[in-house]
N, C-alpha and C positions, 0 to 999 in steps of 0.2 A: 504494500500499500504506499503510495506517495501522500504526501500532506499537502501538495500544491501543484496545480499545473495552469499553463497558460495557452494551451492548445485546444480548448474546448472539450477536453475529456475529463472524466470522472476522476478524482483524486484517490478514489478508493479501488475501482476495478478497471479504470482506462477505457471505459465505455465512451464512445464518441457521441456527444449530443448532436441531433440534427441542427439545432441552433444554440449557440452558446447562452446559458442562462444569465439573465441580468439581475436575479436575485436569488435568495435562498429557494432551493428546489430539491425534490426527492429524486435520486437516480432510478429510472425504471428498471435497470439491470440488475442492481445490487440493493436496491431500496434503502440506501443510506442518504441522509440529507447532505447536500452540497451547498457551500456557502460561497457568495461572491464578494470579494474584497478587492480593494485598490493597494497595490503594494507600494509602500512608502518611497523606496528609492527610484523605482522605475516609472511610477505613477500609471502603471498598466493593470487592467482588471485580471484577477486570477481566480480560478476555482480551488477552493480549499476546504479542508475538514474542519469540524468544529475547534478542535485543539489548535490548528494553524490560525483559524480566525481570532481566536483569543490572543495567540502570540502577536499578530499583527496589530490588534488594538493595543497591546501593551506597549509596542514600539511607538505608536502615536502617542500613548499616555506619557511615556518617558521623554519623547521629544517636546511635548507641549510643556513639561516640567522644566526641561532644559532651557527652553526659550524664555520662559517667565524668569527663571534664575538669571540667564543672560542678561535681560532687560534689567533686572534689579541690580546685578553687579555693575553693569555699565553706568547706571545712574549713581551708584556709590562713589565710583572712581571719577565721574564727570567725563565720561568718554561717549562716543557715538558709534553706531553701526559702522560708519565709514572707518573710524579708527580700529574697529574690530577687523574688518576685512583687510585693512592695510597691514595689520600686524600679523594677521594670518598668512598672507602672502610672503611677508618677510621671513617668517619662521619656517614656512614651506621650503623657501629656497635655501635657507641655512641648513636645515636637517634633511633635505631631500625627500620629505615625505609630508603629507598634510597633518598638522597638529590637531590635538583634540581641542574642543572648545574650551575646556577648563584651562588647557596650556595657554591658549591665546589670552584669555582673561587674566590669568596670573601674570603673563608678561606685561599686559597693560597696566595692571596694579603696581608692579614693580616700577614701571616708568613713572606713574603717578607719584610715587614716594620719592623718586629721584628729583622730581621737579617741583617739590613744594617744600616749604618750611612751616606752613600753616598748620596749626594743631588740629583745627576743626576738619580741615581736609585729610590729614593723616588719621583721624579718628574714623572717617568714613572709609578710607582706603583699607585699614587694618580689619574694619568690620567686613568689607567685601572679601577680603582674603579667608575670614573665618567662614563665609558662605561657601567659597570654593573648596575649603578644606572639607566642610560637611558634604558638599556634593560628591567629593572624592572618597567618602567614607573614612576620613581621618579626623583626629579630635581638634576641633576648632578652638579649643579653650585658650591656647598660647595668643592667637591673634585677638581674641576677645579681650584678654588682659591688656595687650598694646593699645587696642582701641579705647578701652577705659581710661587708660593712663593719659593718652592724649586728650580725651575728654576733660580730665582733671586739670592738665596743664593749660588748656584753653581757657578755663575758668579762672585759673590762678594768674594768668597773664592780664587778665581783665580786672584784677584786684580782688578777687574773691579770697575770703579766709574761711568761710565755711560753704559747704555744699548741701543740697537736699537730694535725697534718693527719689527717683520717679520710677516707680515699678508697677502701677496699677494695671498696665496692660500686659503684664507677663502672668507667670504661673502662680499657683497658690503660695508655694515656697518663697517666691520672690516678693509677693504682695505684702507680706508682714513687714517689709522693710520701708514700704512706701511712705514718704513724708518724713523720714528719720534725717536728722541734721547731723553731720559729721564735719570735723575740720579738715582742711586740705591736708594737713600733715598726717592725720590719722587715715584718711582715705588712701594715700600713698603707701603708708607704712603697713596698714592691715589689709588693704585690698579687698573690702567685702564684696565688691562688684568685680567682675561678674560673679554671680552666685553659682557656686560649684555644684549644687544639687538642683538646679533649674531644670524643670521639666516641661519647658515650653514646647509646643506642638511643632514649632518650627525646627526644633534641635538647637536653637541658639538662644542664649539669655538676652532679652531686650531692654534690660535695666540701664539707666544712665543717671548721670549727675546734673542737676539743675543749679544755677548760681542761686545761692540763699542769702537774702537781704534780712538782716536783723533789724526789726522795727526800731529798737531803741537807738541803734547806731545811726539808722536813717533819720530819725527825729533829731539826734544831736547834730548831724550834719546840716540839716535844714537850719537849726538855730544859729549855727556858726556862720551861716552865709550872710 
């Protein structure tokens, strides 16, 4: 038994259909159901078994997730689809074979790090690297730590002495920290973020620090003006 044919024959028994089916049909020769699918690489119609139909659907599902992740990563590193295609061509010429999508995104992320000293930009790029780690099946925690460190440095450079944890959109484990105020010094030395036990459905801790304004200090500044 084959699991796929493209010549109008049954994938179970090789029976030749008088007219190639356009939708799910039962083979009159072996009485098995035959499915019609469009193969993702060739875009051609193929006759397949139920098992193969499910496999093809999974290919589409994975590519849909990959595409969404690609858009997300490009947004984080402030790159465009044009940048992606150009980097892909450069890497293809360098290595003599087509690079994976994650390899291209990783190359663009590294370029972004080399081209900026801005803490907020670095925070986004390191988070993008964590996304790529996760997509590759690797532990993203190291790059999440680097992202949070840049988050802290960014607020510190703007004069913050204390930070407020914003975690209300993450998991239950993280939500217990929401609104907690911590000094910049302790945020860097203790690194409570990212939360190690985070169970966010995305696989990545979404917590971050906000600039905390002490109202007493704020009122004192107003009086001294």
